[in-house]
VOGU-3710 file (C-alpha; in Angstrom, 3 decimals, decimal comma):
1> mariavigag> -44,838/-46,003/-20,578  -43,239/-42,606/-21,158  -39,560/-41,885/-21,756  -38,316/-39,399/-19,174  -34,953/-37,615/-19,212  -33,832/-36,200/-15,869  -31,098/-33,539/-15,903  -28,971/-33,691/-12,775  -28,721/-36,198/-9,935  -29,431/-33,970/-6,948
11> mgaltaaarl> -31,791/-35,168/-4,243  -34,910/-33,663/-5,846  -34,061/-35,254/-9,180  -33,356/-38,632/-7,564  -36,652/-38,687/-5,669  -38,567/-37,779/-8,824  -36,732/-40,469/-10,805  -37,513/-43,192/-8,255  -41,197/-42,301/-8,104  -41,548/-42,065/-11,887
21> avaghrvavy> -39,825/-45,411/-12,410  -42,189/-47,109/-9,955  -45,089/-45,606/-11,901  -43,911/-47,596/-14,935  -41,955/-44,983/-16,847  -38,559/-45,421/-18,469  -36,282/-42,970/-16,675  -32,728/-41,927/-17,547  -30,673/-39,506/-15,422  -27,912/-37,373/-16,983
31> ertdtyggal> -25,428/-35,946/-14,459  -22,490/-33,775/-15,559  -20,314/-34,745/-12,545  -19,098/-38,215/-11,628  -21,523/-38,891/-8,776  -25,038/-38,395/-7,406  -26,449/-36,351/-4,533  -25,902/-32,750/-5,618  -24,478/-30,871/-2,638  -24,851/-33,974/-0,440
41> rrferegfsf> -21,239/-35,099/-0,838  -18,605/-36,811/1,288  -14,890/-36,120/1,788  -12,609/-38,929/2,966  -8,977/-38,821/3,991  -6,791/-41,044/6,189  -9,758/-42,876/7,683  -11,758/-39,699/8,392  -15,112/-39,101/6,702  -17,059/-35,833/6,526
51> dtgpgllplp> -20,334/-34,617/5,069  -19,566/-31,573/2,915  -23,228/-30,646/2,509  -26,076/-30,827/5,030  -25,112/-32,679/8,192  -28,542/-33,122/9,809  -31,988/-34,055/8,531  -35,241/-32,434/9,644  -38,612/-33,949/8,744  -37,454/-37,501/7,870
61> avyrdlfvkt> -41,072/-38,427/7,086  -40,495/-37,085/3,554  -37,946/-39,807/2,828  -39,839/-42,446/4,775  -42,745/-41,776/2,414  -40,441/-42,034/-0,603  -39,198/-45,470/0,427  -42,680/-46,741/1,248  -44,009/-45,552/-2,114  -41,112/-46,956/-4,147
71> gkeplescve> -40,647/-50,416/-2,612  -41,171/-52,752/0,276  -37,992/-51,793/2,134  -38,561/-48,887/4,534  -35,984/-46,143/4,950  -34,743/-47,603/8,225  -33,837/-50,840/6,440  -31,482/-48,898/4,150  -29,888/-46,430/6,570  -29,383/-46,208/10,321
81> lvqvdpssrh> -31,446/-43,189/11,316  -30,904/-41,766/14,814  -32,500/-38,853/16,626  -30,000/-36,287/17,880  -30,402/-35,380/21,553  -29,847/-32,688/22,583  -31,081/-31,155/19,372  -28,562/-28,347/19,716  -26,356/-26,519/22,170  -26,138/-22,746/21,912
91> vfadgtqvsl> -23,296/-20,544/23,105  -24,432/-16,918/23,139  -22,348/-13,773/22,830  -22,507/-13,086/26,593  -21,182/-16,564/27,389  -24,552/-18,029/28,369  -25,002/-21,620/27,216  -28,062/-23,828/26,833  -28,689/-27,325/25,495  -32,122/-27,860/23,959
101> pnasragvvt> -33,679/-31,339/24,074  -35,004/-32,820/20,851  -38,721/-32,477/20,073  -39,798/-31,658/23,641  -41,587/-28,375/24,268  -41,636/-28,888/28,034  -37,947/-29,792/28,032  -37,016/-26,758/25,969  -39,056/-24,423/28,203  -37,336/-25,793/31,299
111> aldealgaga> -33,858/-25,594/29,758  -34,345/-21,986/28,671  -35,737/-20,930/32,048  -32,753/-22,478/33,822  -30,179/-20,955/31,456  -31,678/-17,566/30,602  -33,899/-16,820/33,578  -37,512/-17,346/34,575  -39,987/-16,478/31,834  -37,609/-17,000/28,919
121> gqrwgdflvr> -38,826/-20,553/28,326  -42,463/-19,526/28,472  -41,943/-16,769/25,902  -40,233/-19,251/23,566  -42,957/-21,835/24,186  -45,676/-19,296/23,378  -43,803/-18,390/20,205  -43,757/-22,049/19,154  -47,543/-22,211/19,575  -47,918/-19,259/17,195
131> areawdrtrr> -45,342/-20,785/14,837  -47,430/-23,947/14,737  -50,386/-21,890/13,557  -48,269/-20,467/10,738  -47,187/-24,036/9,870  -50,774/-25,285/9,791  -51,792/-22,412/7,502  -48,985/-22,877/4,987  -48,022/-26,562/5,060  -50,186/-27,740/2,168
141> plleeplwpn> -49,881/-24,819/-0,269  -46,156/-24,376/0,337  -44,985/-27,983/0,670  -47,543/-30,550/-0,409  -49,321/-29,016/-3,409  -48,136/-27,653/-6,760  -47,746/-23,894/-6,627  -51,131/-22,235/-6,899  -51,789/-20,273/-10,113  -52,936/-17,429/-7,865
151> wqvlaerepy> -49,730/-17,598/-5,824  -50,143/-13,888/-4,997  -52,477/-14,957/-2,175  -49,485/-16,597/-0,507  -47,324/-13,571/-1,266  -49,618/-11,049/0,375  -50,931/-12,962/3,371  -48,755/-13,202/6,490  -49,661/-16,481/8,199  -47,818/-15,846/11,462
161> psvphkrllr> -50,272/-14,587/14,137  -48,167/-11,798/15,602  -48,899/-10,456/19,069  -50,121/-6,822/19,052  -47,358/-4,509/20,240  -47,855/-0,887/21,287  -45,103/1,425/20,180  -45,161/5,221/20,001  -48,929/5,290/20,528  -49,413/2,856/17,663
171> trraatlaei> -50,299/-0,817/17,708  -47,858/-2,801/15,609  -47,525/-6,466/14,706  -44,249/-8,185/13,931  -43,729/-8,564/10,189  -40,166/-9,896/10,274  -38,201/-12,356/12,381  -36,196/-9,504/13,895  -39,413/-7,838/15,054  -40,655/-11,107/16,568
181> gawelrdprl> -37,425/-11,235/18,546  -37,605/-7,617/19,681  -41,332/-7,417/20,460  -42,325/-10,935/21,455  -39,235/-12,727/22,748  -37,649/-9,660/24,380  -34,279/-11,230/25,099  -31,248/-10,885/22,795  -30,339/-14,530/23,388  -33,798/-15,768/22,436
191> talleshalg> -33,628/-13,466/19,424  -30,277/-14,984/18,456  -31,782/-18,468/18,841  -34,682/-17,536/16,574  -32,583/-15,740/13,985  -30,042/-18,567/13,755  -32,666/-20,696/11,980  -32,974/-18,066/9,240  -29,270/-17,274/9,115  -28,461/-20,950/8,622
201> hgldprvtpa> -30,430/-20,792/5,361  -28,731/-17,558/4,294  -31,689/-15,334/5,170  -31,394/-11,865/6,691  -33,753/-11,895/9,716  -34,195/-8,128/9,464  -36,166/-8,539/6,232  -37,193/-12,190/6,391  -40,970/-12,420/6,906  -42,446/-13,570/10,195
211> saavlpymeh> -43,680/-16,665/8,337  -40,121/-18,014/8,685  -41,204/-18,968/12,208  -42,034/-22,321/10,593  -38,286/-23,092/10,339  -37,648/-23,481/14,092  -41,091/-25,038/14,441  -40,233/-27,831/11,985  -37,163/-28,726/13,982  -39,061/-28,570/17,269
221> afgtwymrgg> -42,059/-30,597/16,095  -40,363/-33,278/13,982  -36,958/-33,496/15,600  -33,412/-33,430/14,290  -31,967/-36,609/12,799  -28,632/-38,042/11,715  -27,607/-41,114/9,729  -24,750/-43,342/10,782  -21,912/-42,802/8,348  -23,146/-39,278/7,569
231> lrelaravye> -25,999/-37,856/5,521  -24,271/-38,933/2,322  -25,819/-42,301/3,265  -29,237/-40,846/2,424  -28,063/-39,998/-1,094  -26,609/-43,494/-1,450  -29,863/-45,121/-0,321  -32,010/-43,070/-2,705  -29,593/-43,708/-5,581  -29,663/-47,453/-4,905
241> rcvarkvefh> -33,462/-47,368/-4,773  -33,430/-45,713/-8,210  -31,090/-48,386/-9,582  -33,296/-51,138/-8,135  -36,248/-49,594/-9,968  -34,321/-49,685/-13,275  -33,461/-46,003/-13,521  -30,542/-45,547/-15,954  -27,684/-43,305/-14,842  -25,235/-41,527/-17,136
251> fgadvtgvre> -22,441/-39,784/-15,195  -20,082/-37,351/-16,882  -22,978/-36,576/-19,223  -23,175/-32,808/-19,705  -26,570/-31,749/-21,051  -26,213/-28,705/-23,314  -29,797/-28,165/-24,416  -33,428/-29,164/-24,056  -34,922/-30,207/-27,395  -38,299/-28,821/-28,407
261> kdgrasgvel> -40,681/-30,218/-31,009  -44,199/-29,109/-31,822  -44,135/-26,690/-28,900  -43,151/-29,163/-26,167  -40,010/-30,703/-24,685  -38,862/-33,660/-26,754  -35,480/-34,648/-25,332  -32,002/-33,462/-24,415  -28,800/-32,657/-26,279  -25,460/-33,751/-24,819
271> adgsvteadf> -22,012/-32,209/-25,040  -20,758/-35,115/-27,154  -23,275/-34,173/-29,849  -25,722/-36,988/-29,153  -29,456/-36,465/-28,713  -31,769/-38,441/-26,452  -35,460/-38,280/-27,222  -37,950/-38,130/-24,359  -41,631/-37,564/-23,755  -40,876/-35,508/-20,631
281> vvagvapgil> -37,792/-33,702/-19,352  -37,202/-33,037/-15,657  -34,541/-30,409/-14,919  -32,914/-30,432/-11,496  -30,512/-27,572/-12,183  -29,859/-24,009/-11,056  -31,758/-21,174/-12,816  -28,776/-19,966/-14,839  -28,188/-23,433/-16,243  -31,875/-23,894/-17,074
291> arltagsvvr> -31,890/-20,580/-18,931  -28,931/-21,732/-21,047  -30,483/-25,115/-21,750  -33,712/-23,544/-23,013  -32,311/-20,326/-24,496  -34,373/-18,453/-21,908  -37,665/-19,741/-23,271  -38,967/-20,802/-19,849  -37,651/-17,871/-17,833  -40,272/-16,236/-15,622
301> gegevppqaa> -42,427/-13,553/-17,159  -44,942/-10,958/-16,069  -47,428/-12,298/-13,558  -45,172/-15,177/-12,534  -43,241/-15,697/-9,318  -40,545/-12,994/-9,117  -36,924/-14,122/-9,350  -35,440/-15,146/-6,029  -31,971/-13,761/-5,501  -30,048/-16,217/-3,332
311> taarltvlla> -27,195/-14,183/-1,886  -25,610/-16,590/0,581  -23,397/-19,657/0,406  -21,601/-21,772/2,995  -17,977/-22,098/4,000  -17,132/-25,473/5,538  -14,014/-26,492/7,444  -13,308/-30,170/8,080  -11,186/-30,932/11,151  -9,351/-34,180/11,859
321> lrgarpegta> -8,695/-34,353/15,612  -6,646/-36,763/17,693  -8,427/-38,012/20,789  -11,889/-39,535/21,141  -15,097/-37,557/21,343  -15,954/-37,095/25,043  -19,098/-38,843/26,226  -22,106/-36,525/26,451  -20,809/-34,098/23,812  -23,566/-32,325/21,870
331> hrtvihgpdr> -23,782/-33,315/18,207  -24,427/-29,714/17,169  -23,228/-26,533/18,851  -24,124/-23,082/17,529  -21,644/-20,408/18,627  -23,325/-17,070/18,054  -21,332/-14,120/16,773  -20,432/-11,337/19,220  -22,237/-8,607/17,243  -25,274/-9,801/15,300
341> eaeldalfgt> -25,935/-6,468/13,571  -22,339/-6,205/12,341  -22,490/-9,849/11,235  -25,645/-9,238/9,200  -24,236/-6,048/7,684  -21,098/-7,908/6,611  -23,085/-10,760/5,096  -25,994/-8,926/3,469  -24,788/-5,326/3,233  -21,651/-3,454/2,319
351> aagpprptvt> -19,978/-3,245/5,716  -16,299/-4,074/5,768  -14,163/-5,334/8,599  -12,905/-8,608/10,070  -15,537/-11,331/9,819  -16,806/-12,631/13,167  -19,823/-14,728/12,168  -21,916/-17,384/13,856  -20,245/-20,792/13,561  -21,970/-24,187/13,730
361> vlrpddprta> -19,932/-27,113/15,042  -20,986/-30,687/14,216  -19,470/-33,485/16,309  -21,310/-36,725/15,432  -21,209/-39,652/17,839  -20,328/-41,991/14,994  -17,329/-44,361/14,962  -17,728/-44,703/11,182  -16,486/-41,140/10,634  -13,021/-41,386/12,212
371> padheavtlt> -10,319/-43,873/13,214  -10,439/-45,241/16,750  -9,670/-42,596/19,417  -10,009/-39,783/16,874  -12,793/-37,377/15,989  -14,129/-35,840/12,771  -15,556/-32,342/13,316  -17,263/-30,096/10,766  -17,519/-26,304/11,023  -19,862/-24,230/8,874
381> tvvparpggp> -20,696/-20,575/8,507  -22,693/-18,502/6,042  -20,794/-16,323/3,580  -21,791/-14,182/0,596  -22,351/-16,122/-2,619  -19,740/-14,764/-4,960  -17,090/-16,282/-7,191  -13,625/-16,767/-5,736  -12,288/-14,773/-2,844  -9,743/-15,672/-0,132
391> hddlvdhmit> -11,095/-17,222/3,063  -7,914/-17,768/5,101  -8,756/-15,222/7,818  -12,298/-16,512/8,139  -11,142/-20,131/8,354  -8,760/-19,216/11,163  -11,568/-17,376/12,956  -13,861/-20,384/12,610  -11,262/-22,722/14,106  -10,589/-20,296/16,952
401> tagravpglr> -14,308/-19,865/17,607  -14,861/-23,630/17,568  -12,416/-23,861/20,455  -15,271/-22,635/22,657  -17,059/-25,906/21,895  -14,034/-28,189/21,498  -11,573/-27,689/24,385  -7,952/-28,098/23,346  -8,896/-27,994/19,657  -5,615/-26,482/18,417
411> drllwhevrt> -3,540/-29,059/20,268  -5,712/-31,905/18,958  -5,776/-30,736/15,344  -4,036/-33,088/12,891  -5,106/-31,353/9,680  -8,007/-29,475/8,162  -9,639/-29,185/4,759  -11,726/-26,281/3,458  -14,779/-26,410/1,222  -15,607/-23,020/-0,297
421> padiadatga> -18,594/-21,693/-2,252  -16,577/-22,503/-5,390  -16,749/-26,179/-4,422  -20,523/-25,892/-4,039  -20,692/-24,262/-7,461  -18,705/-27,158/-8,955  -21,072/-29,706/-7,397  -24,383/-27,965/-8,110  -23,759/-25,440/-10,874  -25,253/-22,634/-8,761
431> eggavpvpal> -23,582/-19,299/-9,456  -21,262/-18,303/-6,629  -22,143/-21,488/-4,771  -25,473/-19,969/-3,728  -27,720/-22,152/-1,600  -31,488/-21,968/-2,279  -33,760/-21,160/0,656  -37,025/-22,912/1,583  -40,209/-21,391/0,187  -41,890/-18,969/2,597
441> aaaggrllhp> -45,162/-17,079/2,468  -45,613/-13,285/2,514  -42,802/-10,818/1,606  -44,419/-10,106/-1,755  -43,583/-13,596/-2,979  -39,815/-13,029/-3,124  -39,258/-16,217/-1,108  -41,491/-18,373/-3,261  -39,967/-20,478/-6,023  -41,141/-20,998/-9,605
451> snstrmpglf> -43,692/-23,682/-10,282  -42,527/-27,199/-11,120  -44,412/-26,839/-14,412  -42,830/-24,489/-16,940  -43,922/-22,507/-19,975  -42,630/-25,343/-22,134  -45,102/-28,260/-22,008  -43,375/-31,476/-21,042  -40,560/-29,695/-19,164  -40,613/-29,693/-15,352
461> tvggwahpgg> -38,236/-28,297/-12,745  -37,276/-30,076/-9,549  -34,972/-29,505/-6,583  -34,004/-26,545/-4,452  -34,445/-23,896/-7,150  -38,034/-24,961/-7,867  -41,142/-25,113/-5,687  -41,017/-25,670/-2,688  -37,399/-24,531/-2,420  -34,174/-25,468/-0,693
471> glphagmsga> -33,417/-28,008/2,022  -33,399/-31,803/2,068  -37,078/-32,249/3,023  -38,125/-29,711/0,405  -36,093/-31,505/-2,270  -37,958/-34,729/-1,516  -41,294/-32,911/-1,641  -40,321/-31,342/-4,954  -39,643/-34,778/-6,442  -43,034/-36,028/-5,257
481> lvaglivegp> -44,805/-33,044/-6,832  -43,083/-33,445/-10,197  -43,855/-37,166/-10,278  -47,490/-36,423/-9,487  -47,758/-33,789/-12,218  -46,332/-36,168/-14,827  -48,259/-39,258/-13,740  -51,612/-37,619/-13,032  -51,373/-34,514/-15,178  -51,985/-30,829/-14,402
491> efrgsq> -55,042/-31,684/-12,297  -52,724/-33,221/-9,646  -53,228/-31,433/-6,322  -50,743/-33,200/-4,087  -50,917/-36,165/-1,736  -53,810/-36,321/0,662
//
């Protein structure tokens, strides 16, 4: 039985802790804040309850596997998991609207044909077939296996099978999401639909590799899911599973250093001056924090995965509304910005001007989130990851924009609360409140994440800033990989 110190109580760290405890190890988690879940938090006021992090769950099989592997109770015995249908409603810049059914290719094709015109659904359906091929090519090396030592193969090879496109007497193939939209989808609304999956992760579709086609494919193939009471319930369930497996939790415990002895990790130092010895250390923290904890001794070097610069964060507005949620209301509505190019320039470039971004509106059909005959609504948009900065104008724009999805919103509004990138930074420690993106192939490896193993033997990294990157499913996969590497050793090659 090994002693294992886990730094942080984010979702990747929690999944690793639960799996390691079941394997017979003595696991202690040290979290500098007063609660678990990382960015998966909850805000409550006057009977209203809101998720302040992710509001929907793709690929629930990751957490179903966790609960099967760590005890007899399945995930559905610990949370009420429901499939969202329609998966999403989209309001495009020209006023066109479409609701997309959950996990139904035929249904999506029909809905798009009816809303956007004959042929639109078929083009999107054909794209999903190609996206599935990219998924099949990258699923194991990007999600289910430790990062390959020769990761450059993933960096150089584009797995998306682009359609040949003749332009200016040359045959070209789409290398970015924007080119897929322009050359294969050939409709600005379909392009906006495609690019919204990248933009939601803080990725610029103009430079994001075509391999990001796996993002909409994941949602299409595995559905979109919600948990009654909000996704904070997932964090609660995983935390309680850890406690049931005798994982020790120390909240308000600020780790200030990783101890090293005889060339390997040997424990952690705490802000109160105490030292905890350990045979392994698992760090679920942002890169800047890890560098401070190790004095830079495990920072990437030549020949390793290049640093990933996460440039985007999220601004969230929580709305308490009088009046019940109308029957048949979509859980998620994406209201696309009026000028996508200007939106991308403002977010990823240097363009100035009034922000008019894409806004996502979440309206869960969940009586646990609001008093009777009231509604809790969450608005999110992507913003640059930078410290501080006023957001009043953008918040007002988001509320105004949400009125396109919530009729009479201003008259129904009781109060609102704002969660800024600074709040994300407080919860996760990520500089500027940056949100890590999922690992993606191609693009020279700039969207890969560092291996879960580090240059310091006995020290492993877990969570969104480590392989396989950001997102709730990826966090769970990261925890499984770290547990496998510790339990089985460096020869571990992932679950079969």
